[in-house]
N, C-alpha and C positions, 0 to 999 in steps of 0.2 A: 432687463437689466441687472445684474448682482455688483454692489460694489461693500467692500468691506469697512466696519469702522476702526477710527485710526484716534492714537490716542491725541491729548489737544489740554497738557494738562490734565485737572480731575475730570473734563466731562469728557467725550467723541461730540467726533464730526465724521465728512464725510468727502469725497471728492468726487466732486461736477467734471466730466470731462470739456474737454471742451468749446462741443461738433453744439453738444446738450444748452448748457451755457448761451449760443452765437442763436439754438434756436425759440426759446424757451426766451428771447431778448431779455436772457436777467446785466447790469450794470453792478456800483459798487453797494447795491445792498436785498434784502430781498427781505418778503414777508415770509414768514411763519405760522402757519393754523394745524392742526387735526381736526380734522371731517367722518365718522362714518373707525373709530379708531385709521386712522391714516395720517403721513405727517404731507401736510400739502406746503411750498413751501414755491410761493408766483415773484411774480417779480413788485418789486415796489410801489406805488400811485404818486403819486407828486400829491400835499395835501390840493382841495377841489379840485382835480384833473376834471377834466372837461368840460364843469361847470358854463366860462367863458360861450361852449356848444350849445346848452345844455337851454339857456338865457337864449338866447340870437331863435330857439325852433319854436320857443313860443310864446314868439312876435313882441307886435307891437303893445307898449304896452299905456297904452292914450285912449284906449276909448276904458280903460280900469276906474272904479268905482271904492272908497273908500267905503268902506263897509262903517267903520262910528263917523257921523258927521260933527256932533256935538258932541262934548261931554255926558257920560252920564249917570255921574253918582253929587253929592254934594261935594264929594271931597274932591274927584275929578275937576268940576268947579274952582270951587275957593282953596286948596291947596296947590294944590299935585303944579311943578311947575313942570311945562314944556319945553 
């Protein structure tokens, strides 16, 4: 599909047809990036989107162990405040 660039102040823009907006799941904001000399427009992602599912998939932390049991330096033992 070809679309014309339109003037928006000193910039240029494009009009994205409604069916494409719906198909791509665009809402009020999108992310723009350049990949291989192409402009990629993607739905904006919420910060930390999907983290909760990733934590659940990682499983229980009941058997996790600390990597550092005790302070390892004089600074850690005497000066650092935990």
